C-alpha positions in Angstrom: -28.5 -34.7 -37.3 -25.2 -35.2 -35.4 -22.9 -32.3 -35.3 -19.3 -32.4 -33.9 -17.4 -29.1 -33.8 -13.7 -29.0 -32.5 -12.8 -25.8 -30.8 -9.3 -25.4 -29.2 -8.9 -29.0 -28.1 -12.3 -29.5 -26.8 -15.3 -31.0 -28.7 -18.8 -30.0 -28.5 -21.1 -32.9 -29.6 -24.9 -32.2 -30.2 -27.2 -34.9 -30.9 -30.2 -32.8 -31.2 -32.1 -31.7 -34.4 -33.3 -28.5 -33.1 -29.7 -27.0 -32.7 -28.3 -25.2 -35.8 -24.5 -25.0 -36.4 -24.7 -21.3 -35.4 -26.1 -22.2 -32.1 -23.4 -24.6 -31.5 -20.7 -22.1 -32.4 -22.3 -19.5 -30.0 -22.3 -22.2 -27.2 -18.6 -23.1 -27.9 -17.8 -19.4 -27.8 -19.4 -19.1 -24.4 -16.8 -21.6 -23.1 -14.0 -19.7 -24.7 -15.2 -16.5 -23.2 -14.9 -17.9 -19.7 -11.3 -18.9 -20.5 -10.5 -15.4 -22.0 -12.1 -13.7 -19.0 -10.0 -15.8 -16.6 -7.0 -15.1 -18.6 -7.8 -11.4 -18.6 -8.3 -11.5 -14.9 -5.0 -13.2 -14.3 -3.2 -10.6 -16.5 -4.9 -7.8 -14.6 -3.8 -9.3 -11.2 -0.3 -9.6 -12.4 -0.2 -6.1 -13.8 -1.5 -4.8 -10.4 1.0 -6.7 -8.4 3.9 -5.4 -10.7 2.5 -1.9 -10.1 2.7 -2.3 -6.3 6.1 -3.7 -6.6 7.2 -0.7 -8.6 5.8 1.7 -6.0 7.4 -0.4 -3.3 10.8 -0.2 -5.0 10.7 3.5 -5.6 8.9 4.7 -2.4 10.7 2.7 0.4 14.2 3.8 -0.5 13.1 7.4 -0.8 11.2 7.5 2.4 14.0 5.7 4.3 16.9 8.2 3.0 14.8 11.3 2.9 15.4 12.4 6.5 19.1 12.4 5.8 18.7 15.0 2.9 16.1 17.2 4.7 18.7 19.4 6.5 20.6 20.2 3.3 17.6 20.6 1.3 16.1 23.2 3.7 18.9 25.8 2.8 17.3 26.8 -0.5 13.7 27.9 -1.1 13.3 25.2 -3.8 14.5 22.5 -1.3 12.3 23.8 1.4 9.3 23.4 -1.0 10.4 19.7 -1.7 10.6 19.1 1.9 7.2 20.7 2.6 5.5 18.4 0.0 7.4 15.2 0.3 8.5 15.2 3.9 5.2 14.1 5.5 5.3 11.0 3.3 8.7 10.0 4.7 7.3 10.8 8.2 4.2 8.6 7.7 6.5 5.8 6.5 8.6 6.1 9.7 5.7 6.4 12.0 4.3 3.2 10.6 7.6 1.4 11.0 8.2 2.8 14.6 4.6 2.2 15.6 4.9 -1.4 14.9 8.5 -2.1 16.0 7.9 -0.3 19.5 4.6 -2.0 20.3 5.3 -5.7 19.2 7.8 -7.7 21.3 9.7 -8.8 18.2 13.0 -9.2 20.0 11.5 -12.1 22.0 10.7 -14.3 19.1 7.9 -15.4 16.8 5.9 -17.0 19.5 5.9 -13.7 21.6 4.8 -11.7 18.6 1.9 -14.2 17.8 0.8 -14.2 21.5 1.0 -10.3 21.7 -1.1 -10.2 18.4 -3.7 -12.6 19.9 -4.1 -10.6 23.0 -4.2 -7.3 21.1 -7.1 -8.2 18.7 -5.4 -10.3 16.0 -3.7 -9.2 12.7 -6.5 -7.0 11.4 -7.0 -4.9 14.5 -3.3 -4.2 14.7 -2.9 -3.4 11.1 -5.9 -1.0 11.4 -4.1 0.7 14.4 -0.8 0.9 12.5 -2.8 2.4 9.4 -4.2 5.0 11.7 -0.8 5.9 13.0 0.5 6.3 9.4 -2.3 8.4 8.1 -2.3 10.4 11.3 1.3 11.2 10.9 0.8 12.2 7.2 -2.1 14.5 8.2 -0.5 16.1 11.3 2.9 16.6 9.5 1.0 18.7 6.8 -0.8 20.5 9.8 2.4 21.2 11.6 4.1 22.6 8.3 1.2 24.7 7.6 1.2 26.1 11.1 5.0 26.9 10.7 4.3 28.8 7.5 1.5 30.7 9.1 3.5 31.8 12.1 6.2 33.0 9.6 9.1 31.0 11.1 12.1 30.3 8.8 12.7 27.2 6.9 15.3 26.1 9.5 12.4 24.7 11.6 10.7 22.9 8.8 12.4 19.5 9.5 11.2 19.7 13.1 7.6 20.5 12.0 7.8 17.7 9.3 8.8 15.0 11.7 7.0 16.2 14.7 4.3 13.4 14.4 7.1 10.9 14.8 8.3 12.5 17.9 4.7 12.3 19.1 4.5 8.6 18.3 7.8 8.1 20.3 6.4 10.0 23.3 3.1 8.1 23.1 5.0 4.7 23.2 7.2 5.8 26.2 4.2 7.0 28.2 1.8 4.0 27.2 4.5 1.5 26.4 
């Protein structure tokens, strides 16, 4: 028997007597499952991209502007607590930016940057170093804040403790520059 099934624009033709209509439907659904899975993966990818963009849109302005608000926030106990928990995230953002801008000869143009990157191990190696600076700044900012609390200093010194890893990054670049 010759069966012809139409399924979403494609046709499945079977010229075999051993296949039943049910087996043909299962075979045509298998093609549809591949399309559905591809569609789901595409949707998942777009959702993840939008999630990343939302995080970027909210985090970057916060991290850029937070150092300006730190001095006024430290005047109250609630503000000092906000600085304690959120300040290191701003510090790690600035450490990431500074560690890259101070190391790369970006003022000399794209060819100098590409040459520098080639000499220093490529994009992956420099990205790993930058990530190390970022997470190191986050960790040591929390350590410095904790040590400030343990030594019972006032909240006046909290911005200094919060952004001390950024000062270390600056000193490191000046010495090893």
